[in-house]
N, C-alpha and C positions, 0 to 999 in steps of 0.2 A: 489305457482305452476309456476317452470321456464316456461319462452317461449318455451324452446324446449319439456319440458315435454308436455306441453299445444299442441304442433304441434302434438308430437308422439302419443299423445291420440286422437285428433281428426280424423290421418290418421288410427289407431286403427277403430275408428267407422265408418269411408269411406269404409273400406277394410271391415266390417263387413255388411254396407249394400250393397257391390257389391256381397258378397255370398248369400247374399237372393235372386238372382237371377230379380233384378229391371228388367225394361222395357227399350227399348232402348234410349229413351229420358233422363230420369233417370239415367241410367248407363252413357251416354255422358256428364252428369253434374257431377256426381261424380269421372268420368276420369278427368273433367276438375279441378276440386276442390283437387284432389289427387297432380295433376301437381303443382297447385300451394304450398300445402303443402311442396312435393319435393324441389319444388324451394327456398323455407323459409329455409327448414335444410339445403341444400346445402349453404345456405349465411350465415348460423348459424355456421356450422362446417364441414368448409374448410376440405377435405380430408378423412372427416369419417363421413359423413351423412348417408349413407347404412346401417352402425352397431349403433342397435338402443343401449344407453348404460343403 
């Protein structure tokens, strides 16, 4: 599995956790992790990070 595929899978898992209505502390942690994943995707896919392949 490629790095981008792993990051997209991680992003999906985090989004699913957000949908499960976590508490405020867990939500903050999930959002922090999502920001890291987004940054990594932006670095790997300049100009096309928002559009999953």
